[in-house]
Structures are given as C-alpha cells and as structure tokens.
C-alpha positions in Angstrom: -16.7 -4.7 -14.1 -19.3 -1.8 -13.2 -19.0 0.9 -15.4 -17.0 4.1 -14.3 -15.7 2.7 -11.0 -11.8 2.6 -10.2 -10.1 1.3 -7.2 -6.4 2.6 -5.9 -4.8 1.0 -3.1 -2.1 3.1 -1.4 0.3 0.8 0.1 2.1 1.5 3.0 5.0 -1.1 4.1 5.5 -1.7 7.7 2.7 0.5 9.5 0.7 -0.4 12.6 -1.5 0.9 14.9 0.5 1.2 18.4 0.2 2.5 22.0 0.0 5.8 23.5 3.8 6.4 24.7 5.5 9.2 23.2 8.9 7.4 23.4 7.9 4.7 21.5 5.3 5.6 19.1 6.2 8.2 16.5 2.7 8.8 15.5 2.0 10.2 19.4 4.6 13.4 18.6 4.0 13.6 14.6 1.7 16.2 13.6 -0.7 14.7 11.4 -3.4 17.5 10.2 -4.8 15.7 7.3 -5.2 12.4 8.9 -6.6 14.0 12.3 -9.1 16.2 10.3 -10.3 13.0 8.5 -10.5 10.6 11.5 -10.1 12.8 14.8 -7.3 13.1 17.2 -5.9 9.7 18.4 -7.1 7.9 15.3 -3.8 6.1 15.6 -4.7 4.1 18.8 -8.1 2.9 18.0 -8.8 -0.8 18.1 -12.3 -0.2 16.9 -13.6 0.7 13.4 -13.7 4.7 13.2 -16.7 5.8 10.9 -17.0 9.4 9.5 -19.2 10.8 6.7 -16.2 10.8 4.4 -14.1 8.0 5.5 -13.8 4.7 7.6 -10.4 3.2 9.1 -10.5 -0.3 10.2 -8.1 -1.8 12.6 -7.0 -4.9 10.3 -5.4 -8.1 11.4 -2.1 -8.8 9.8 -1.3 -12.3 11.5 -4.0 -14.4 9.5 -3.9 -17.0 12.3 -0.2 -17.9 12.4 2.4 -17.6 14.8 5.4 -15.3 14.6 5.5 -11.8 13.1 4.1 -11.4 9.6 6.4 -10.6 6.8 6.2 -8.4 3.7 6.1 -11.1 1.0 3.1 -13.2 2.5 1.2 -10.0 3.7 1.4 -8.3 0.5 0.4 -11.5 -1.3 -2.4 -11.6 0.8 -3.8 -8.1 0.0 -3.2 -8.9 -3.7 -4.8 -12.4 -3.9 -7.3 -12.6 -1.0 -6.2 -15.9 0.3 -4.3 -16.5 3.6 -0.9 -17.0 2.1 1.0 -17.6 5.4 -1.5 -20.6 6.0 -1.0 -21.8 2.5 2.9 -21.9 2.7 2.9 -22.9 6.4 4.9 -19.6 7.8 4.9 -16.0 7.4 7.7 -15.3 4.8 9.7 -12.5 3.5 10.9 -10.3 2.5 11.1 -11.4 -1.0 8.9 -14.2 -2.2 10.1 -17.5 -1.8 9.1 -20.5 -4.6 5.8 -21.0 -2.4 4.8 -17.3 -2.5 5.4 -16.8 -6.0 3.3 -20.1 -6.9 0.6 -18.7 -5.0 1.0 -15.4 -6.5 0.9 -17.1 -10.4 -2.4 -18.6 -9.6 -3.8 -15.1 -9.8 -4.0 -11.8 -8.2 -6.2 -8.6 -8.7 -3.8 -7.4 -11.2 -4.8 -10.3 -13.1 -8.3 -10.5 -12.3 -8.9 -6.9 -13.5 -6.8 -7.7 -16.9 -8.9 -11.1 -17.4 -12.3 -8.7 -17.0 -11.3 -6.4 -19.8 -10.0 -3.7 -17.6 -7.0 -1.5 -16.9 -4.7 -2.4 -14.1 -1.3 -0.8 -13.2 1.4 -0.9 -10.5 2.2 3.0 -10.7 5.6 2.9 -8.8 8.7 3.4 -11.1 11.9 1.5 -11.0 15.0 2.8 -12.4 17.2 1.2 -14.8 19.5 -0.3 -12.3 16.6 -2.3 -10.8 16.2 -3.9 -14.2 19.3 -4.7 -14.6 19.6 -6.2 -11.2 16.6 -8.3 -11.8 17.8 -9.4 -15.4 21.3 -10.5 -13.8 19.5 -12.3 -11.0 21.1 -10.3 -8.0 17.8 -9.2 -7.3 14.4 -10.7 -6.7 11.1 -9.2 -7.6 9.1 -8.4 -4.3 5.5 -9.9 -4.3 3.8 -6.4 -5.8 5.8 -6.1 -8.9 5.9 -10.1 -9.1 2.2 -9.9 -9.2 1.9 -6.9 -12.0 4.6 -8.9 -14.3 2.3 -12.0 -13.7 -0.5 -10.3 -15.1 1.7 -9.4 -18.2 1.8 -5.6 -17.1 4.9 -3.7 -17.6 6.5 -2.3 -14.7 7.1 1.6 -14.9 10.6 3.2 -15.6 12.1 6.5 -15.3 10.4 7.6 -18.5 6.8 7.1 -16.8 8.2 9.1 -14.1 9.4 11.9 -16.3 6.1 12.0 -18.1 3.9 12.1 -15.1 2.3 8.5 -15.5 4.0 7.3 -12.4 4.9 8.4 -8.8 8.2 8.1 -7.0 7.9 5.6 -3.7 10.0 8.6 -1.9 7.2 10.9 -3.4 9.0 13.9 -4.6 11.5 12.5 -7.0 14.5 14.0 -4.7 16.0 10.8 -4.4 16.1 10.3 -8.3 18.4 13.1 -8.6 20.4 12.5 -5.3 21.1 9.0 -5.7 20.3 7.7 -9.1 21.6 10.4 -11.4 18.2 11.2 -12.9 18.8 14.9 -13.5 15.8 15.3 -15.3 13.1 13.8 -13.1 10.4 16.6 -12.7 10.8 17.3 -8.5 7.2 17.7 -6.9 6.1 18.9 -3.6 4.5 16.4 -1.2 0.9 17.5 -1.8 1.8 17.6 -5.6 2.9 13.9 -5.5 -0.7 13.1 -3.7 -2.5 15.1 -6.3 -0.7 13.2 -9.0 -1.7 9.8 -7.8 -5.6 10.8 -7.5 -5.2 12.2 -11.3 -3.3 9.2 -12.2 -6.1 6.4 -10.6 -8.9 7.1 -12.8 -6.8 5.9 -15.8 -7.3 2.3 -14.4 -9.8 0.2 -13.2 -7.2 -1.2 -10.6 -4.1 0.9 -9.7 -1.7 0.3 -6.7 1.0 2.5 -5.4 3.9 1.1 -3.3 5.5 3.0 -0.5 8.2 1.0 1.1 10.6 3.6 2.7 7.9 3.5 5.9 9.3 0.0 6.6 12.9 1.0 6.4 11.9 4.0 8.8 10.6 1.5 11.1 14.0 -0.8 11.0 16.2 2.1 10.8 16.6 5.8 12.1 15.4 7.8 15.1 11.9 8.1 16.9 12.3 11.8 15.4 13.1 10.4 11.7 10.1 8.0 12.1 7.7 10.9 13.2 9.0 13.3 10.1 8.5 10.3 7.8 4.4 10.1 9.0 4.4 13.7 8.4 5.7 13.4 4.9 2.8 11.0 4.4 0.3 12.8 6.1 1.3 15.9 3.5 0.9 13.5 0.3 -2.6 12.4 1.9 -3.5 15.9 2.1 -3.0 16.8 -1.7 -4.0 13.2 -2.6 -7.7 13.3 -0.6 -8.2 16.9 -1.9 -7.9 15.8 -5.4 -9.8 12.4 -4.8 -13.0 11.8 -6.8 -14.9 10.1 -4.3 -18.0 9.7 -6.5 -16.5 6.9 -8.4 -13.1 6.0 -7.1 -12.6 3.8 -3.8 -9.4 4.6 -2.4 -7.9 1.9 0.0 -4.8 2.7 2.2 -3.5 -0.3 4.1 -0.4 -2.4 5.2 1.5 -5.6 5.4 2.5 -5.7 8.9 3.2 -3.1 11.8 6.5 -1.8 12.5 7.1 1.9 12.6 4.6 2.2 15.3 7.1 0.7 17.9 10.5 2.3 17.9 11.7 0.9 20.8 12.7 -2.1 18.4 13.6 -2.8 15.0 11.2 -5.6 13.9 8.0 -6.0 12.6 5.2 -6.2 15.0 1.9 -8.4 15.6 -0.4 -5.0 16.0 -3.2 -4.4 13.8 -2.6 -2.3 10.5 -4.8 0.7 9.7 -7.0 0.4 6.6 -8.3 3.5 5.4 -11.7 3.6 3.1 -12.9 6.5 1.0 -15.4 6.5 -1.6 -18.8 5.3 -2.3 -20.3 3.0 0.2 -17.0 2.9 2.0 -19.0 2.5 5.6 -20.8 -0.7 3.9 -17.6 -2.1 2.9 -15.7 -1.7 5.9 -18.2 -3.6 7.8 -16.4 -6.6 5.7 -13.2 -5.9 6.6 -11.2 -8.1 9.7 -8.0 -9.1 8.0 -5.6 -8.5 5.2 -7.5 -11.1 3.0 -10.9 -8.7 3.0 -8.9 -6.1 0.8 -9.3 -8.3 -2.3 -12.9 -8.9 -0.9 -14.0 -5.2 -1.0 -12.2 -4.6 -4.2 -13.8 -7.4 -6.2 -17.4 -6.1 -4.6 -16.7 -2.6 -5.4 -15.7 -3.4 -8.9 -18.0 -6.3 -9.5 -15.5 -8.6 -10.4 -16.2 -12.3 -10.3 -14.9 -14.5 -7.3 -11.9 -16.6 -8.3 -12.3 -20.3 -7.7 -8.9 -20.4 -5.7 -10.5 -18.2 -3.0 
C-alpha cells in the first residue's frame, strides 16, 4: 500500500438523489449549509458530476443492470467487493445477506485486502452487548458490513470502544445509548464533535468504514419533516468531519447502497442514483472512474495501491 495514505468510507444507508418537489424530497427544504457550501445549491438534484477544487460529487448507479429495486445486503456487498453482487446471486437482496451473498463476501472484501497487505482496517461503528448476544443466540444475523469485517478477522467494536473514543455511534451523539440501551457512562458528543472524532479516528487505519443506518429508517418511517431534520443532522456531522479532515493523505468517500429517503411519498427503496462524494488527493481523477457501486472498491484500491483481486 502507498505509505501514509488512508481511505475512510462514510456510509449512509438509503440516500438517493431525487427530484425538486418539496412535498416529496426532504432535501429541498432541509437546511444543509455545509454540503451547499461544498457543492453549491441544488446539488441533491444533479444527474451529472459536480467538480469543485475541494470535492467531487458523482451520481452513482445502484441498480447494477438488474431489475427491481436495490437492496441493502447486495448493495453493501458490492461496495465492499467491487463485484456486481446482485448479478452474481441473481437478484437484489436484503436487508441481511442470504447464503449466496455471504459466500461472495467470504471470498474477500476491502477489509480483507487491506489486512492481507499488512495494513490496518476497522469498522468504527460500535455495537451494544445485546447485539452480540442476539447474534450468538441466532436471533439476529450480521448485515453485510459487519459480516465483511468479521470475515477479515476484525473484532467488531463495543461499548468500551465508544466509551474510549475509538468508535462513533451510528446515531452520532451517543444519546441513544443513554436513552434506549442503558449505557449512562457513554460520553455525549455534539454533532460537530462526532464528525471531528471520525476524522481523528480514520488516520489510525489504512481503511476504515463508518455505517450510518438510521438514514434508511428515516426513509421507511416518519414524516417529511422528520426526514429533513435527519438530513440536517448529517450535514452538521459532515461540517465537523470535513473541517478536521486531512485532505493531503486521506481520501474521504461518502456513498450509499440505494435510494429511499429522497422520496417520502412512499416508503420503499428507489432506483434513483446515489451520491458519491470524494474529498482528498486526486479526487477529480478518481471521480472520473465512478459510474456504479462497483467502482467504490476500484478507487479505494487505486488510492491505496492495493492489488486487484483475482475474483474481480
């Protein structure tokens, strides 16, 4: 791998690029000063790449030449392998991976490739003890991202990692760990602090991944106003993160597995393109190689100097 370089994927579940109807798309009414300052007003409507000095935004195909609507298990597996997983298993599938998706993940992912190359990789989203108990009892299945991490021999992060600043809650602030999980000693962060903490954790790994799944839930449930508020929360986190990001060595990639939250007149996934945001050295050159979800792994390998696996 190239010395000093690192990649962080900031994954938003269920976020697509929609239309301009304010009664449907919460992006239209949400106040997103950090993303607007980075990309310009109306960036969330684009179907063409947006290039600035500091960042590139690429509308990215999540359909992968398959019918029906994209699903989480196959979309996330595609991001982490660079393979057209829906095509390999014969369908978009989710939310949790079936045996066919699990088999593709077992053949190798970015987590495994970085470990094999002698680097450090980490999924910096923590899980409470109840999650591990449910997995152990068979009452719950690992989703594609933690499955990929564990297949690479990585330990999933715990409340102790969150408590000691090595991880960031999928809800960002840690408030949910207090309110719903009974972890009263978890430090509470502001949204900007959560973003800065991700930026400070990322250089400890050649490849790190943060998974924010509540954005998909905000698409499936709740009101248009709730969804707009959720997007404003993400924007505040990104403001803190990007202010602290070392764009001389680190490649920041924001992407999603499928659309959802951008069409609140229904509660299903969409076939809309998803946003892929790149910040870091050579972002524009890397952006030119992004067309669909397979290309996230491609540019990660290119940036880190990883070999191309035989299975791609």
